[in-house]
CHARMM internal coordinates of N, CA and C (Angstrom, degrees):
IC EDIT
DIST 1 N 1 CA 1.4503
DIST 1 CA 1 C 1.5335
ANGL 1 N 1 CA 1 C 110.37
DIST 1 C 2 N 1.3256
ANGL 1 CA 1 C 2 N 115.35
DIHE 1 N 1 CA 1 C 2 N -35.63
DIST 2 N 2 CA 1.4493
ANGL 1 C 2 N 2 CA 118.80
DIHE 1 CA 1 C 2 N 2 CA -178.09
DIST 2 CA 2 C 1.5291
ANGL 2 N 2 CA 2 C 112.02
DIHE 1 C 2 N 2 CA 2 C -68.86
DIST 2 C 3 N 1.3277
ANGL 2 CA 2 C 3 N 116.34
DIHE 2 N 2 CA 2 C 3 N -32.46
DIST 3 N 3 CA 1.4605
ANGL 2 C 3 N 3 CA 120.15
DIHE 2 CA 2 C 3 N 3 CA -178.92
DIST 3 CA 3 C 1.5281
ANGL 3 N 3 CA 3 C 111.07
DIHE 2 C 3 N 3 CA 3 C -64.91
DIST 3 C 4 N 1.3162
ANGL 3 CA 3 C 4 N 117.08
DIHE 3 N 3 CA 3 C 4 N -34.45
DIST 4 N 4 CA 1.4643
ANGL 3 C 4 N 4 CA 120.32
DIHE 3 CA 3 C 4 N 4 CA 178.50
DIST 4 CA 4 C 1.5248
ANGL 4 N 4 CA 4 C 110.06
DIHE 3 C 4 N 4 CA 4 C -65.70
DIST 4 C 5 N 1.3354
ANGL 4 CA 4 C 5 N 117.09
DIHE 4 N 4 CA 4 C 5 N -40.45
DIST 5 N 5 CA 1.4663
ANGL 4 C 5 N 5 CA 121.01
DIHE 4 CA 4 C 5 N 5 CA 177.97
DIST 5 CA 5 C 1.5327
ANGL 5 N 5 CA 5 C 110.36
DIHE 4 C 5 N 5 CA 5 C -64.74
DIST 5 C 6 N 1.3239
ANGL 5 CA 5 C 6 N 116.73
DIHE 5 N 5 CA 5 C 6 N -40.03
DIST 6 N 6 CA 1.4640
ANGL 5 C 6 N 6 CA 120.77
DIHE 5 CA 5 C 6 N 6 CA 179.09
DIST 6 CA 6 C 1.5290
ANGL 6 N 6 CA 6 C 110.34
DIHE 5 C 6 N 6 CA 6 C -64.87
DIST 6 C 7 N 1.3306
ANGL 6 CA 6 C 7 N 117.32
DIHE 6 N 6 CA 6 C 7 N -44.21
DIST 7 N 7 CA 1.4667
ANGL 6 C 7 N 7 CA 120.68
DIHE 6 CA 6 C 7 N 7 CA 178.05
DIST 7 CA 7 C 1.5269
ANGL 7 N 7 CA 7 C 111.21
DIHE 6 C 7 N 7 CA 7 C -64.06
DIST 7 C 8 N 1.3223
ANGL 7 CA 7 C 8 N 116.39
DIHE 7 N 7 CA 7 C 8 N -38.27
DIST 8 N 8 CA 1.4664
ANGL 7 C 8 N 8 CA 120.60
DIHE 7 CA 7 C 8 N 8 CA 177.87
DIST 8 CA 8 C 1.5292
ANGL 8 N 8 CA 8 C 110.06
DIHE 7 C 8 N 8 CA 8 C -60.37
DIST 8 C 9 N 1.3200
ANGL 8 CA 8 C 9 N 116.71
DIHE 8 N 8 CA 8 C 9 N -48.18
DIST 9 N 9 CA 1.4648
ANGL 8 C 9 N 9 CA 120.21
DIHE 8 CA 8 C 9 N 9 CA 179.44
DIST 9 CA 9 C 1.5272
ANGL 9 N 9 CA 9 C 111.76
DIHE 8 C 9 N 9 CA 9 C -66.22
DIST 9 C 10 N 1.3241
ANGL 9 CA 9 C 10 N 117.11
DIHE 9 N 9 CA 9 C 10 N -36.06
DIST 10 N 10 CA 1.4646
ANGL 9 C 10 N 10 CA 120.23
DIHE 9 CA 9 C 10 N 10 CA 178.53
DIST 10 CA 10 C 1.5292
ANGL 10 N 10 CA 10 C 110.70
DIHE 9 C 10 N 10 CA 10 C -62.43
DIST 10 C 11 N 1.3278
ANGL 10 CA 10 C 11 N 117.46
DIHE 10 N 10 CA 10 C 11 N -44.54
DIST 11 N 11 CA 1.4691
ANGL 10 C 11 N 11 CA 120.11
DIHE 10 CA 10 C 11 N 11 CA 179.21
DIST 11 CA 11 C 1.5254
ANGL 11 N 11 CA 11 C 111.16
DIHE 10 C 11 N 11 CA 11 C -65.64
DIST 11 C 12 N 1.3333
ANGL 11 CA 11 C 12 N 117.17
DIHE 11 N 11 CA 11 C 12 N -35.08
DIST 12 N 12 CA 1.4631
ANGL 11 C 12 N 12 CA 120.08
DIHE 11 CA 11 C 12 N 12 CA 177.23
DIST 12 CA 12 C 1.5270
ANGL 12 N 12 CA 12 C 110.44
DIHE 11 C 12 N 12 CA 12 C -65.04
DIST 12 C 13 N 1.3119
ANGL 12 CA 12 C 13 N 117.17
DIHE 12 N 12 CA 12 C 13 N -44.75
DIST 13 N 13 CA 1.4652
ANGL 12 C 13 N 13 CA 121.21
DIHE 12 CA 12 C 13 N 13 CA 179.17
DIST 13 CA 13 C 1.5260
ANGL 13 N 13 CA 13 C 110.61
DIHE 12 C 13 N 13 CA 13 C -64.06
DIST 13 C 14 N 1.3217
ANGL 13 CA 13 C 14 N 117.00
DIHE 13 N 13 CA 13 C 14 N -41.77
DIST 14 N 14 CA 1.4641
ANGL 13 C 14 N 14 CA 120.84
DIHE 13 CA 13 C 14 N 14 CA 178.18
DIST 14 CA 14 C 1.5262
ANGL 14 N 14 CA 14 C 110.65
DIHE 13 C 14 N 14 CA 14 C -62.80
DIST 14 C 15 N 1.3266
ANGL 14 CA 14 C 15 N 117.25
DIHE 14 N 14 CA 14 C 15 N -41.44
DIST 15 N 15 CA 1.4683
ANGL 14 C 15 N 15 CA 121.00
DIHE 14 CA 14 C 15 N 15 CA 179.18
DIST 15 CA 15 C 1.5250
ANGL 15 N 15 CA 15 C 110.89
DIHE 14 C 15 N 15 CA 15 C -64.25
DIST 15 C 16 N 1.3213
ANGL 15 CA 15 C 16 N 116.94
DIHE 15 N 15 CA 15 C 16 N -43.08
DIST 16 N 16 CA 1.4665
ANGL 15 C 16 N 16 CA 120.40
DIHE 15 CA 15 C 16 N 16 CA 179.45
DIST 16 CA 16 C 1.5251
ANGL 16 N 16 CA 16 C 110.46
DIHE 15 C 16 N 16 CA 16 C -65.13
DIST 16 C 17 N 1.3301
ANGL 16 CA 16 C 17 N 116.87
DIHE 16 N 16 CA 16 C 17 N -43.84
DIST 17 N 17 CA 1.4649
ANGL 16 C 17 N 17 CA 120.17
DIHE 16 CA 16 C 17 N 17 CA 179.10
DIST 17 CA 17 C 1.5281
ANGL 17 N 17 CA 17 C 111.03
DIHE 16 C 17 N 17 CA 17 C -62.83
DIST 17 C 18 N 1.3201
ANGL 17 CA 17 C 18 N 117.14
DIHE 17 N 17 CA 17 C 18 N -41.28
DIST 18 N 18 CA 1.4593
ANGL 17 C 18 N 18 CA 120.72
DIHE 17 CA 17 C 18 N 18 CA 177.84
DIST 18 CA 18 C 1.5169
ANGL 18 N 18 CA 18 C 112.13
DIHE 17 C 18 N 18 CA 18 C -63.26
DIST 18 C 19 N 1.3343
ANGL 18 CA 18 C 19 N 116.28
DIHE 18 N 18 CA 18 C 19 N -39.59
DIST 19 N 19 CA 1.4654
ANGL 18 C 19 N 19 CA 120.01
DIHE 18 CA 18 C 19 N 19 CA 178.74
DIST 19 CA 19 C 1.5261
ANGL 19 N 19 CA 19 C 110.89
DIHE 18 C 19 N 19 CA 19 C -65.72
DIST 19 C 20 N 1.3252
ANGL 19 CA 19 C 20 N 116.54
DIHE 19 N 19 CA 19 C 20 N -42.68
DIST 20 N 20 CA 1.4668
ANGL 19 C 20 N 20 CA 120.24
DIHE 19 CA 19 C 20 N 20 CA 179.35
DIST 20 CA 20 C 1.5268
ANGL 20 N 20 CA 20 C 110.33
DIHE 19 C 20 N 20 CA 20 C -63.40
DIST 20 C 21 N 1.3244
ANGL 20 CA 20 C 21 N 116.85
DIHE 20 N 20 CA 20 C 21 N -46.03
DIST 21 N 21 CA 1.4646
ANGL 20 C 21 N 21 CA 119.83
DIHE 20 CA 20 C 21 N 21 CA 178.58
DIST 21 CA 21 C 1.5293
ANGL 21 N 21 CA 21 C 111.70
DIHE 20 C 21 N 21 CA 21 C -64.81
DIST 21 C 22 N 1.3268
ANGL 21 CA 21 C 22 N 116.82
DIHE 21 N 21 CA 21 C 22 N -37.85
DIST 22 N 22 CA 1.4568
ANGL 21 C 22 N 22 CA 120.51
DIHE 21 CA 21 C 22 N 22 CA 177.79
DIST 22 CA 22 C 1.5161
ANGL 22 N 22 CA 22 C 112.20
DIHE 21 C 22 N 22 CA 22 C -63.28
DIST 22 C 23 N 1.3187
ANGL 22 CA 22 C 23 N 116.39
DIHE 22 N 22 CA 22 C 23 N -42.72
DIST 23 N 23 CA 1.4671
ANGL 22 C 23 N 23 CA 120.50
DIHE 22 CA 22 C 23 N 23 CA 178.26
DIST 23 CA 23 C 1.5280
ANGL 23 N 23 CA 23 C 110.29
DIHE 22 C 23 N 23 CA 23 C -65.38
DIST 23 C 24 N 1.3174
ANGL 23 CA 23 C 24 N 116.37
DIHE 23 N 23 CA 23 C 24 N -41.69
DIST 24 N 24 CA 1.4673
ANGL 23 C 24 N 24 CA 120.50
DIHE 23 CA 23 C 24 N 24 CA 178.25
DIST 24 CA 24 C 1.5331
ANGL 24 N 24 CA 24 C 110.84
DIHE 23 C 24 N 24 CA 24 C -61.44
DIST 24 C 25 N 1.3266
ANGL 24 CA 24 C 25 N 116.17
DIHE 24 N 24 CA 24 C 25 N -48.33
DIST 25 N 25 CA 1.4735
ANGL 24 C 25 N 25 CA 119.99
DIHE 24 CA 24 C 25 N 25 CA 179.16
DIST 25 CA 25 C 1.5249
ANGL 25 N 25 CA 25 C 111.07
DIHE 24 C 25 N 25 CA 25 C -62.70
DIST 25 C 26 N 1.3337
ANGL 25 CA 25 C 26 N 116.41
DIHE 25 N 25 CA 25 C 26 N -40.60
DIST 26 N 26 CA 1.4612
ANGL 25 C 26 N 26 CA 120.40
DIHE 25 CA 25 C 26 N 26 CA 179.99
DIST 26 CA 26 C 1.5263
ANGL 26 N 26 CA 26 C 110.84
DIHE 25 C 26 N 26 CA 26 C -62.36
DIST 26 C 27 N 1.3236
ANGL 26 CA 26 C 27 N 116.64
DIHE 26 N 26 CA 26 C 27 N -42.28
DIST 27 N 27 CA 1.4632
ANGL 26 C 27 N 27 CA 120.74
DIHE 26 CA 26 C 27 N 27 CA -178.47
DIST 27 CA 27 C 1.5278
ANGL 27 N 27 CA 27 C 111.73
DIHE 26 C 27 N 27 CA 27 C -68.65
DIST 27 C 28 N 1.3191
ANGL 27 CA 27 C 28 N 116.99
DIHE 27 N 27 CA 27 C 28 N -34.46
DIST 28 N 28 CA 1.4660
ANGL 27 C 28 N 28 CA 119.95
DIHE 27 CA 27 C 28 N 28 CA -174.60
DIST 28 CA 28 C 1.5249
ANGL 28 N 28 CA 28 C 114.80
DIHE 27 C 28 N 28 CA 28 C -97.13
DIST 28 C 29 N 1.3444
ANGL 28 CA 28 C 29 N 117.38
DIHE 28 N 28 CA 28 C 29 N -32.24
DIST 29 N 29 CA 1.4603
ANGL 28 C 29 N 29 CA 119.27
DIHE 28 CA 28 C 29 N 29 CA -172.28
DIST 29 CA 29 C 1.5202
ANGL 29 N 29 CA 29 C 114.40
DIHE 28 C 29 N 29 CA 29 C -126.15
DIST 29 C 30 N 1.3103
ANGL 29 CA 29 C 30 N 118.21
DIHE 29 N 29 CA 29 C 30 N -8.65
DIST 30 N 30 CA 1.4541
ANGL 29 C 30 N 30 CA 120.43
DIHE 29 CA 29 C 30 N 30 CA 177.91
DIST 30 CA 30 C 1.5217
ANGL 30 N 30 CA 30 C 113.04
DIHE 29 C 30 N 30 CA 30 C 100.23
DIST 30 C 31 N 1.3179
ANGL 30 CA 30 C 31 N 114.31
DIHE 30 N 30 CA 30 C 31 N 173.95
DIST 31 N 31 CA 1.4608
ANGL 30 C 31 N 31 CA 121.39
DIHE 30 CA 30 C 31 N 31 CA -174.32
DIST 31 CA 31 C 1.5252
ANGL 31 N 31 CA 31 C 112.92
DIHE 30 C 31 N 31 CA 31 C -67.09
DIST 31 C 32 N 1.3157
ANGL 31 CA 31 C 32 N 117.10
DIHE 31 N 31 CA 31 C 32 N -33.91
DIST 32 N 32 CA 1.4709
ANGL 31 C 32 N 32 CA 119.17
DIHE 31 CA 31 C 32 N 32 CA -177.01
DIST 32 CA 32 C 1.5283
ANGL 32 N 32 CA 32 C 111.97
DIHE 31 C 32 N 32 CA 32 C -62.02
DIST 32 C 33 N 1.3140
ANGL 32 CA 32 C 33 N 118.00
DIHE 32 N 32 CA 32 C 33 N -31.04
DIST 33 N 33 CA 1.4688
ANGL 32 C 33 N 33 CA 121.56
DIHE 32 CA 32 C 33 N 33 CA 177.89
DIST 33 CA 33 C 1.5252
ANGL 33 N 33 CA 33 C 112.08
DIHE 32 C 33 N 33 CA 33 C -87.27
DIST 33 C 34 N 1.3269
ANGL 33 CA 33 C 34 N 117.44
DIHE 33 N 33 CA 33 C 34 N -24.15
DIST 34 N 34 CA 1.4668
ANGL 33 C 34 N 34 CA 121.14
DIHE 33 CA 33 C 34 N 34 CA -174.69
DIST 34 CA 34 C 1.5208
ANGL 34 N 34 CA 34 C 113.52
DIHE 33 C 34 N 34 CA 34 C -92.63
DIST 34 C 35 N 1.3150
ANGL 34 CA 34 C 35 N 118.09
DIHE 34 N 34 CA 34 C 35 N -16.23
DIST 35 N 35 CA 1.4659
ANGL 34 C 35 N 35 CA 120.82
DIHE 34 CA 34 C 35 N 35 CA -172.75
DIST 35 CA 35 C 1.5258
ANGL 35 N 35 CA 35 C 111.95
DIHE 34 C 35 N 35 CA 35 C -60.16
DIST 35 C 36 N 1.3263
ANGL 35 CA 35 C 36 N 117.48
DIHE 35 N 35 CA 35 C 36 N -35.85
DIST 36 N 36 CA 1.4663
ANGL 35 C 36 N 36 CA 120.51
DIHE 35 CA 35 C 36 N 36 CA -179.58
DIST 36 CA 36 C 1.5286
ANGL 36 N 36 CA 36 C 111.12
DIHE 35 C 36 N 36 CA 36 C -65.38
DIST 36 C 37 N 1.3123
ANGL 36 CA 36 C 37 N 116.48
DIHE 36 N 36 CA 36 C 37 N -38.00
DIST 37 N 37 CA 1.4635
ANGL 36 C 37 N 37 CA 119.76
DIHE 36 CA 36 C 37 N 37 CA 177.62
DIST 37 CA 37 C 1.5262
ANGL 37 N 37 CA 37 C 111.01
DIHE 36 C 37 N 37 CA 37 C -67.84
DIST 37 C 38 N 1.3228
ANGL 37 CA 37 C 38 N 117.35
DIHE 37 N 37 CA 37 C 38 N -36.92
DIST 38 N 38 CA 1.4634
ANGL 37 C 38 N 38 CA 119.98
DIHE 37 CA 37 C 38 N 38 CA 178.58
DIST 38 CA 38 C 1.5302
ANGL 38 N 38 CA 38 C 111.12
DIHE 37 C 38 N 38 CA 38 C -69.25
DIST 38 C 39 N 1.3132
ANGL 38 CA 38 C 39 N 117.38
DIHE 38 N 38 CA 38 C 39 N -37.67
DIST 39 N 39 CA 1.4734
ANGL 38 C 39 N 39 CA 120.50
DIHE 38 CA 38 C 39 N 39 CA 175.63
DIST 39 CA 39 C 1.5259
ANGL 39 N 39 CA 39 C 109.59
DIHE 38 C 39 N 39 CA 39 C -64.89
DIST 39 C 40 N 1.3121
ANGL 39 CA 39 C 40 N 116.86
DIHE 39 N 39 CA 39 C 40 N -44.52
DIST 40 N 40 CA 1.4618
ANGL 39 C 40 N 40 CA 122.17
DIHE 39 CA 39 C 40 N 40 CA 177.61
DIST 40 CA 40 C 1.5292
ANGL 40 N 40 CA 40 C 110.75
DIHE 39 C 40 N 40 CA 40 C -59.98
DIST 40 C 41 N 1.3286
ANGL 40 CA 40 C 41 N 117.37
DIHE 40 N 40 CA 40 C 41 N -41.18
DIST 41 N 41 CA 1.4613
ANGL 40 C 41 N 41 CA 121.89
DIHE 40 CA 40 C 41 N 41 CA 177.54
DIST 41 CA 41 C 1.5159
ANGL 41 N 41 CA 41 C 110.66
DIHE 40 C 41 N 41 CA 41 C -62.62
DIST 41 C 42 N 1.3199
ANGL 41 CA 41 C 42 N 117.23
DIHE 41 N 41 CA 41 C 42 N -42.30
DIST 42 N 42 CA 1.4609
ANGL 41 C 42 N 42 CA 120.82
DIHE 41 CA 41 C 42 N 42 CA 179.10
DIST 42 CA 42 C 1.5288
ANGL 42 N 42 CA 42 C 111.18
DIHE 41 C 42 N 42 CA 42 C -62.34
DIST 42 C 43 N 1.3202
ANGL 42 CA 42 C 43 N 116.47
DIHE 42 N 42 CA 42 C 43 N -45.40
DIST 43 N 43 CA 1.4695
ANGL 42 C 43 N 43 CA 120.61
DIHE 42 CA 42 C 43 N 43 CA 179.86
DIST 43 CA 43 C 1.5299
ANGL 43 N 43 CA 43 C 110.40
DIHE 42 C 43 N 43 CA 43 C -62.95
DIST 43 C 44 N 1.3198
ANGL 43 CA 43 C 44 N 117.60
DIHE 43 N 43 CA 43 C 44 N -44.44
DIST 44 N 44 CA 1.4629
ANGL 43 C 44 N 44 CA 120.95
DIHE 43 CA 43 C 44 N 44 CA 179.11
DIST 44 CA 44 C 1.5259
ANGL 44 N 44 CA 44 C 111.02
DIHE 43 C 44 N 44 CA 44 C -63.58
DIST 44 C 45 N 1.3267
ANGL 44 CA 44 C 45 N 117.73
DIHE 44 N 44 CA 44 C 45 N -38.00
DIST 45 N 45 CA 1.4634
ANGL 44 C 45 N 45 CA 120.88
DIHE 44 CA 44 C 45 N 45 CA 178.13
DIST 45 CA 45 C 1.5262
ANGL 45 N 45 CA 45 C 111.22
DIHE 44 C 45 N 45 CA 45 C -65.89
DIST 45 C 46 N 1.3206
ANGL 45 CA 45 C 46 N 116.95
DIHE 45 N 45 CA 45 C 46 N -37.52
DIST 46 N 46 CA 1.4713
ANGL 45 C 46 N 46 CA 120.41
DIHE 45 CA 45 C 46 N 46 CA 176.95
DIST 46 CA 46 C 1.5252
ANGL 46 N 46 CA 46 C 110.13
DIHE 45 C 46 N 46 CA 46 C -64.77
DIST 46 C 47 N 1.3245
ANGL 46 CA 46 C 47 N 117.22
DIHE 46 N 46 CA 46 C 47 N -44.07
DIST 47 N 47 CA 1.4655
ANGL 46 C 47 N 47 CA 120.22
DIHE 46 CA 46 C 47 N 47 CA 177.83
DIST 47 CA 47 C 1.5294
ANGL 47 N 47 CA 47 C 111.16
DIHE 46 C 47 N 47 CA 47 C -63.67
DIST 47 C 48 N 1.3290
ANGL 47 CA 47 C 48 N 117.15
DIHE 47 N 47 CA 47 C 48 N -38.33
DIST 48 N 48 CA 1.4698
ANGL 47 C 48 N 48 CA 120.45
DIHE 47 CA 47 C 48 N 48 CA 176.10
DIST 48 CA 48 C 1.5224
ANGL 48 N 48 CA 48 C 110.26
DIHE 47 C 48 N 48 CA 48 C -60.19
DIST 48 C 49 N 1.3148
ANGL 48 CA 48 C 49 N 116.68
DIHE 48 N 48 CA 48 C 49 N -46.09
DIST 49 N 49 CA 1.4639
ANGL 48 C 49 N 49 CA 121.29
DIHE 48 CA 48 C 49 N 49 CA -179.38
DIST 49 CA 49 C 1.5322
ANGL 49 N 49 CA 49 C 110.94
DIHE 48 C 49 N 49 CA 49 C -61.69
DIST 49 C 50 N 1.3218
ANGL 49 CA 49 C 50 N 116.67
DIHE 49 N 49 CA 49 C 50 N -43.03
DIST 50 N 50 CA 1.4703
ANGL 49 C 50 N 50 CA 120.78
DIHE 49 CA 49 C 50 N 50 CA 179.39
DIST 50 CA 50 C 1.5252
ANGL 50 N 50 CA 50 C 110.26
DIHE 49 C 50 N 50 CA 50 C -62.96
DIST 50 C 51 N 1.3217
ANGL 50 CA 50 C 51 N 117.65
DIHE 50 N 50 CA 50 C 51 N -46.04
DIST 51 N 51 CA 1.4645
ANGL 50 C 51 N 51 CA 120.87
DIHE 50 CA 50 C 51 N 51 CA -179.97
DIST 51 CA 51 C 1.5244
ANGL 51 N 51 CA 51 C 111.38
DIHE 50 C 51 N 51 CA 51 C -64.72
DIST 51 C 52 N 1.3106
ANGL 51 CA 51 C 52 N 117.22
DIHE 51 N 51 CA 51 C 52 N -37.56
DIST 52 N 52 CA 1.4666
ANGL 51 C 52 N 52 CA 120.92
DIHE 51 CA 51 C 52 N 52 CA 179.28
DIST 52 CA 52 C 1.5218
ANGL 52 N 52 CA 52 C 110.40
DIHE 51 C 52 N 52 CA 52 C -63.72
DIST 52 C 53 N 1.3251
ANGL 52 CA 52 C 53 N 116.39
DIHE 52 N 52 CA 52 C 53 N -47.51
DIST 53 N 53 CA 1.4690
ANGL 52 C 53 N 53 CA 120.21
DIHE 52 CA 52 C 53 N 53 CA 178.58
DIST 53 CA 53 C 1.5233
ANGL 53 N 53 CA 53 C 110.85
DIHE 52 C 53 N 53 CA 53 C -62.38
DIST 53 C 54 N 1.3334
ANGL 53 CA 53 C 54 N 116.75
DIHE 53 N 53 CA 53 C 54 N -39.21
DIST 54 N 54 CA 1.4590
ANGL 53 C 54 N 54 CA 120.78
DIHE 53 CA 53 C 54 N 54 CA 179.13
DIST 54 CA 54 C 1.5303
ANGL 54 N 54 CA 54 C 110.54
DIHE 53 C 54 N 54 CA 54 C -63.57
DIST 54 C 55 N 1.3307
ANGL 54 CA 54 C 55 N 116.96
DIHE 54 N 54 CA 54 C 55 N -44.32
DIST 55 N 55 CA 1.4636
ANGL 54 C 55 N 55 CA 120.69
DIHE 54 CA 54 C 55 N 55 CA 179.93
DIST 55 CA 55 C 1.5226
ANGL 55 N 55 CA 55 C 111.39
DIHE 54 C 55 N 55 CA 55 C -63.48
DIST 55 C 56 N 1.3119
ANGL 55 CA 55 C 56 N 117.45
DIHE 55 N 55 CA 55 C 56 N -44.48
DIST 56 N 56 CA 1.4615
ANGL 55 C 56 N 56 CA 121.22
DIHE 55 CA 55 C 56 N 56 CA -179.86
DIST 56 CA 56 C 1.5239
ANGL 56 N 56 CA 56 C 110.29
DIHE 55 C 56 N 56 CA 56 C -62.91
DIST 56 C 57 N 1.3240
ANGL 56 CA 56 C 57 N 116.87
DIHE 56 N 56 CA 56 C 57 N -43.12
DIST 57 N 57 CA 1.4641
ANGL 56 C 57 N 57 CA 120.51
DIHE 56 CA 56 C 57 N 57 CA 179.13
DIST 57 CA 57 C 1.5275
ANGL 57 N 57 CA 57 C 111.20
DIHE 56 C 57 N 57 CA 57 C -63.05
DIST 57 C 58 N 1.3283
ANGL 57 CA 57 C 58 N 116.64
DIHE 57 N 57 CA 57 C 58 N -43.07
DIST 58 N 58 CA 1.4644
ANGL 57 C 58 N 58 CA 119.97
DIHE 57 CA 57 C 58 N 58 CA -179.95
DIST 58 CA 58 C 1.5243
ANGL 58 N 58 CA 58 C 111.62
DIHE 57 C 58 N 58 CA 58 C -67.05
DIST 58 C 59 N 1.3248
ANGL 58 CA 58 C 59 N 117.55
DIHE 58 N 58 CA 58 C 59 N -37.22
DIST 59 N 59 CA 1.4607
ANGL 58 C 59 N 59 CA 120.10
DIHE 58 CA 58 C 59 N 59 CA 177.20
DIST 59 CA 59 C 1.5222
ANGL 59 N 59 CA 59 C 110.97
DIHE 58 C 59 N 59 CA 59 C -64.34
DIST 59 C 60 N 1.3232
ANGL 59 CA 59 C 60 N 117.10
DIHE 59 N 59 CA 59 C 60 N -38.44
DIST 60 N 60 CA 1.4625
ANGL 59 C 60 N 60 CA 120.29
DIHE 59 CA 59 C 60 N 60 CA 178.78
DIST 60 CA 60 C 1.5225
ANGL 60 N 60 CA 60 C 111.30
DIHE 59 C 60 N 60 CA 60 C -69.09
DIST 60 C 61 N 1.3205
ANGL 60 CA 60 C 61 N 117.72
DIHE 60 N 60 CA 60 C 61 N -37.66
DIST 61 N 61 CA 1.4616
ANGL 60 C 61 N 61 CA 121.17
DIHE 60 CA 60 C 61 N 61 CA 179.44
DIST 61 CA 61 C 1.5260
ANGL 61 N 61 CA 61 C 111.74
DIHE 60 C 61 N 61 CA 61 C -70.03
DIST 61 C 62 N 1.3167
ANGL 61 CA 61 C 62 N 117.60
DIHE 61 N 61 CA 61 C 62 N -33.15
DIST 62 N 62 CA 1.4615
ANGL 61 C 62 N 62 CA 121.72
DIHE 61 CA 61 C 62 N 62 CA -177.13
DIST 62 CA 62 C 1.5234
ANGL 62 N 62 CA 62 C 113.39
DIHE 61 C 62 N 62 CA 62 C -89.35
DIST 62 C 63 N 1.3210
ANGL 62 CA 62 C 63 N 116.93
DIHE 62 N 62 CA 62 C 63 N -5.16
DIST 63 N 63 CA 1.4575
ANGL 62 C 63 N 63 CA 120.19
DIHE 62 CA 62 C 63 N 63 CA 179.58
DIST 63 CA 63 C 1.5268
ANGL 63 N 63 CA 63 C 108.83
DIHE 62 C 63 N 63 CA 63 C -67.68
DIST 63 C 64 N 1.3364
ANGL 63 CA 63 C 64 N 117.36
DIHE 63 N 63 CA 63 C 64 N 130.94
DIST 64 N 64 CA 1.4748
ANGL 63 C 64 N 64 CA 118.65
DIHE 63 CA 63 C 64 N 64 CA 179.17
DIST 64 CA 64 C 1.5291
ANGL 64 N 64 CA 64 C 111.12
DIHE 63 C 64 N 64 CA 64 C -68.16
DIST 64 C 65 N 1.3115
ANGL 64 CA 64 C 65 N 114.92
DIHE 64 N 64 CA 64 C 65 N 143.38
DIST 65 N 65 CA 1.4592
ANGL 64 C 65 N 65 CA 120.30
DIHE 64 CA 64 C 65 N 65 CA 178.61
DIST 65 CA 65 C 1.5166
ANGL 65 N 65 CA 65 C 109.50
DIHE 64 C 65 N 65 CA 65 C -75.07
DIST 65 C 66 N 1.3086
ANGL 65 CA 65 C 66 N 115.94
DIHE 65 N 65 CA 65 C 66 N 138.80
DIST 66 N 66 CA 1.4688
ANGL 65 C 66 N 66 CA 120.08
DIHE 65 CA 65 C 66 N 66 CA -179.51
DIST 66 CA 66 C 1.4960
ANGL 66 N 66 CA 66 C 111.37
DIHE 65 C 66 N 66 CA 66 C -99.66
END
COOR INIT
IC SEED 1 N 1 CA 1 C
IC BUILD
């Protein structure tokens, strides 16, 4: 269960780093150089969302019944 949380945070950090680098490239070199970072950010954000939903679902399934 802990590994899913770690992967979720890793994808979030990767998405944030990609967005920061994309903005930096866009400001200094234009959209043609930054587009790859924005695509990478989008993919990382999708993976973050998938891992988050997976973790929440697993936590609900493993919760003891009261």
